[in-house]
Steps between C-alpha positions, in 0.01 A plus 500: 500500500805338353594140581825537313821519707635859510817393321305418185462853370250601225590410150588191293720226638602279205578129559864421432503157335877460557454515879156333517363153456161353410482132592261217567478158652260214416462144634648229280396136535325605822821476702743768385499847354614639165625856518535746223555865413392740233798684349306785338254730677422864545294709738464805713368615836328832477467702823238772482550842661261383771715187563265260319700224331415312184690223319516390137720211383543280197677162479621352171397137555721389210795586725427214739798300626478197726850378419369237248453611137261214416277584800510876415395426143210287631388777740505750215285265287116497469491238781590777752570869419420484125767772475449537124152638566554639850858619524457724806354491847396824662420634843314826564436591863153607609580588865769475768419431865729493805523161671696557821853578393428363148260590219237325288517607140168404333476494123407342176739233375470388134657173395423282199238761394303470823478781758435422865536697822805411708654638824874531542628492855775759489783588732661845460876479547575871508660768283869552436640830355638296212829540319460837336208416277229569756344307790414130482232314693472131573198275523430127539160366407328167471167358382359158427283439192321197362611438142155359416342836581700641207395230256819300534323177572717227349455177687802278534381230747735257670421126508511514883269801527568871490660675211841582352448875538327662799214745466639763745772728375687722748626819333778684678624850423825654622485854366742796496345812355674827430384857483689727264708764671327841508 
């Protein structure tokens, strides 16, 4: 039995990086948030003939942008991503479940050389016939990870308690994926 919406027909739906965004937020100084995006990523949603979906995606962590070059360089360093040794993060789904009108996309997320299970809470935004290149589908998804679970355990304590960078990272995905015209 398929849990995939009927509009998502069998085949490969390729993520369009021009019309998609992979972003994150993290607490800074315990009172505000730093936001950032990754400029380079790829991925696809494969819908089986029986309607079973699977997802594979890769993020180039060197493409991080928080709007501050000095901070971005520090995040790429061995203190955080160690992008020289671990230039990509990957997600491979293991199952998809319906959750009311939304979906839970379970999978293995690899960051900083460490793989852990994560669950993306996903909203399906529908399918549009596209602009002559085939149909496009839209999705929004979100998950929260703990950076320490992925070996990013730098401690930057504040004199007054707490730390400069929070442990919890919220990852947000705004995805448009296209299926080639038949």
